[in-house]
C-alpha positions in Angstrom: 121.6 217.3 111.3 124.7 215.1 111.0 128.1 216.5 111.8 130.2 217.3 108.8 133.2 215.0 108.3 136.5 216.1 106.7 136.0 213.6 103.9 132.4 214.8 103.0 133.8 217.2 100.4 135.7 214.6 98.4 133.6 214.1 95.2 132.7 210.5 94.5 133.8 209.3 97.9 131.3 207.3 100.0 133.1 206.4 103.2 131.3 203.6 105.1 131.2 205.3 108.4 128.7 205.1 111.3 126.2 207.3 109.4 126.3 205.1 106.3 126.2 202.0 108.4 123.0 203.2 110.1 121.5 204.3 106.7 122.3 201.0 105.0 121.7 198.6 107.9 118.7 196.8 106.3 120.3 196.9 102.8 123.5 195.3 104.2 121.5 192.7 106.1 119.7 191.8 102.8 123.1 191.4 101.2 124.5 189.3 104.0 121.4 187.0 103.7 122.8 185.9 100.4 125.5 184.0 102.2 123.0 181.2 102.5 122.3 179.1 99.4 118.6 178.8 100.3 118.3 182.6 100.4 120.1 183.0 97.1 117.6 180.6 95.5 114.6 182.4 97.0 116.0 185.7 95.9 116.7 184.5 92.4 113.2 183.0 92.1 111.4 186.2 93.0 113.5 189.2 93.7 110.7 191.7 94.6 109.0 189.2 97.0 112.3 188.4 98.7 113.1 192.1 99.2 109.7 192.5 100.9 111.3 190.8 103.9 113.7 193.7 104.5 112.9 197.2 105.6 114.6 198.9 102.6 113.8 202.4 101.5 112.2 202.6 98.1 115.5 203.9 96.7 117.5 201.0 98.2 115.0 198.5 96.9 115.1 200.0 93.4 119.0 200.1 93.5 119.0 196.4 94.2 116.6 195.6 91.5 118.4 197.8 89.0 121.9 196.6 90.2 122.8 200.2 90.6 126.2 199.5 92.2 127.2 203.1 92.8 123.7 203.9 94.1 123.9 201.0 96.6 127.0 202.6 98.1 125.4 206.1 98.1 122.5 204.6 100.0 124.5 203.0 102.7 125.7 199.8 101.2 129.0 198.4 102.2 131.1 197.4 99.1 131.9 194.0 100.7 128.3 193.3 101.4 126.9 194.6 98.1 129.5 192.5 96.3 127.6 189.4 97.5 124.8 190.5 95.1 127.3 191.1 92.3 128.9 187.6 92.9 125.4 186.1 92.6 125.1 187.8 89.2 128.5 186.3 88.2 130.3 189.7 88.3 133.8 190.4 89.4 135.0 193.4 91.5 136.5 194.7 88.2 133.1 194.5 86.6 131.6 196.5 89.4 134.4 199.1 89.4 133.9 199.5 85.7 130.2 199.9 86.0 130.7 202.6 88.7 133.2 204.3 86.3 131.2 204.1 83.2 133.6 201.7 81.5 133.7 197.9 81.0 135.3 195.6 83.5 138.1 194.9 81.1 138.8 198.6 80.7 138.7 199.1 84.4 141.2 196.3 84.9 143.5 197.8 82.3 143.2 201.2 83.9 144.3 199.7 87.2 147.2 197.9 85.6 148.3 201.2 84.0 148.4 202.9 87.3 144.9 203.8 88.2 142.7 206.8 87.6 144.3 210.0 86.5 145.0 212.4 89.4 143.9 215.5 87.4 140.9 217.2 88.9 139.6 218.3 92.2 140.5 216.2 95.2 138.2 218.2 97.5 135.4 220.6 96.8 137.0 224.1 96.7 140.5 222.8 95.9 141.9 224.0 92.7 143.2 221.7 90.0 146.9 221.5 89.3 147.9 224.5 87.2 144.8 226.5 88.2 144.9 229.5 90.4 142.2 229.9 93.1 
């Protein structure tokens, strides 16, 4: 069993640490392969066949095919590597942030311009919200 890290109890946080790097190695190698134009063309021509060349878990494979951006991070994807897939689809980092937040890319951009996400809520599991008593 993997050691518990102090950031493991922050809801919605997927730190790309050694554990995630190991978990997502093949997923990230697939994403890095998209640096080459020939590989991008091969992937776009037949995504499932191209993915056969990588030792992805079934969940990672499905997350790629579904463009499940949050799922890719949860499954060990590095945001900088998975963004190569998003860029191939013509998406911006704001589009991806919005998709992960359940809002449009434009709404995400405006939220960031307005100061970011609200700070209300739990910051760690077990931490009380402002104004709450434990």
